[in-house]
C-alpha positions in Angstrom: -32.7 116.0 24.7 -29.8 113.2 26.7 -30.3 109.9 28.6 -31.2 111.2 31.6 -33.7 113.6 31.1 -35.2 111.3 29.1 -34.6 108.4 31.9 -36.3 110.6 34.0 -39.6 112.1 32.0 -40.3 108.6 31.8 -40.6 108.1 35.8 -42.8 111.4 36.4 -44.8 108.6 33.7 -44.0 106.1 36.3 -42.5 104.2 33.4 -38.8 102.8 32.8 -37.2 102.4 30.2 -37.5 98.1 30.8 -41.3 98.7 31.7 -42.0 100.1 28.2 -40.2 98.5 26.2 -42.4 95.4 27.8 -45.5 97.4 27.1 -44.7 98.0 23.4 -43.1 94.6 22.8 -39.5 96.6 22.4 -36.6 94.5 23.1 -35.4 96.2 26.6 -32.3 95.7 25.5 -32.2 98.1 22.1 -34.4 100.9 24.1 -31.6 101.3 26.1 -29.3 100.5 22.9 -31.6 103.4 21.1 -31.3 106.2 23.5 -27.4 106.0 24.3 -26.6 105.8 20.4 -29.3 109.0 19.8 -30.1 111.3 22.9 -28.8 114.5 22.3 -27.7 113.0 18.6 -28.2 115.8 15.7 -28.9 112.8 13.4 -31.8 110.6 12.9 -31.3 107.2 13.1 -31.4 105.4 9.9 -32.7 101.5 11.4 -36.4 101.5 11.1 -36.5 100.0 14.6 -34.4 102.6 15.6 -35.9 105.6 14.8 -39.7 103.4 15.6 -38.0 103.4 19.0 -37.0 107.1 19.3 -40.9 107.9 17.7 -42.8 106.6 20.4 -41.1 107.5 23.5 -40.9 111.2 22.4 -43.8 110.5 21.9 -44.4 109.6 24.8 -41.9 111.7 27.4 -43.5 114.2 24.8 -40.7 116.1 23.7 -37.8 115.2 21.0 -35.4 113.1 22.2 -33.0 113.8 18.3 -34.1 116.6 16.4 -37.0 115.9 13.9 -37.6 112.6 14.8 -41.5 114.2 15.3 -41.4 116.3 12.8 -41.1 114.3 10.1 -43.8 112.0 10.8 -46.1 115.9 10.8 -45.1 115.5 7.0 -46.1 112.4 6.3 
């Protein structure tokens, strides 16, 4: 999923990156950087915070931003 698609999905829910980040206690710049780095990437992030941001954001928009980010949660 491309970062423009992520932004569009959030906008459909009436949210921006900044609003979403602040509601969940994340630094808005960190959320933007994680999306820019991992949106459309084939590998999962190694950092816990990046992984958590991608997982929560994927749950919010209803689609995986990075393939496998929600499936790993289902196995746990």
